[in-house]
Residue, then its C-alpha position, 0 to 999 in steps of 0.5 A: m242830221k243837218t238842218l238848215i232854217l231859213g226865214g226873214a228877220r223876226s220869222g221864228k227861225s231861231r226860235l224854231a231852232e231853239q225849240l228843236a235843240q231843247g226838245s233833242g235831248r243833246a248837248v247843246t252848244v250854240i256857235a253866235t256869230a254876232q258882234a257887238l259893235d254899237d250899243e243895239m247889237a249889244a243890247r240884241i245879244s244880251a237878250h239872247r244870251a238871257a234866253r238861252p237855258a243856262h246849261w247851254r254852252c256858248i262859243e262866240e266866234p265872228l269868223a272862224l266858224a268851221a273852226a269852232l264846230q270842229a272844236a265843239d263837234a262831239p258824237g251825240a252832241l248838238l251845235l246850234v249856229d246862229c247865225l249864218t248871215l251875220w257870220l257871212s256879213n262879218l266875212l265879206q267886211a273881212g276882204d275876199e280872201r278871208c270870205m273865200v276861205e272861210r266859206a270853203a272850209l265850212l262846206e268841207t267841214l259838214p260831212m266830217l261833223q258828229a253831232e247833229l246840227l242847227l244852221v239858222g240864217n236869214e232868207v234875203g233874196h226876196g225883195i227888191v234888187p238892193l241899191g249899192a254893190l256891196n248890197r247886191r253883193f251880199v244878198d248873191e253871197n247870201g243866195w249862193l251860201h244857202q244853196a251850197l248848205a242846202e245841198r249839204c243838209d239833210a233837212v231845210r225849212f223855211v219860217m215865216a210868221g212863226c210857220v214851219l215850211p219843210l223844204k227838204g227832208 
């Protein structure tokens, strides 16, 4: 089972993913994509680490998501990716070629995974068209990534204000 969980900032999407992982009874591996580039992000990362159950394994991988998924994959396991939005931001900063390669690798890897998969990402396309070419490119790339992932996932959930709306599956 592969589930894409989307929502806005502080919508409850990560909490939903963690609840699903906790209730699965499976060995959980979190693949965290954030990078502590400043003190504020370092504090956010620390808070996420502290909130997770101690027995969950955590892999911190800002770029090579497909490789991290392949390395952690196992029958009966659950892989929780949090979050696709930061991963995409990291890739766009790494350059067009790396972005295309890693995105393609992720899409090719998904059907091969044996573990249950929870993918968490921010839906950012509900607002105004952002100023600046890089910001508009991010919104476009994020939307295209979510469409491609939704096509390949068994279930898609949208979270707003802690309420879950099933979109697929």
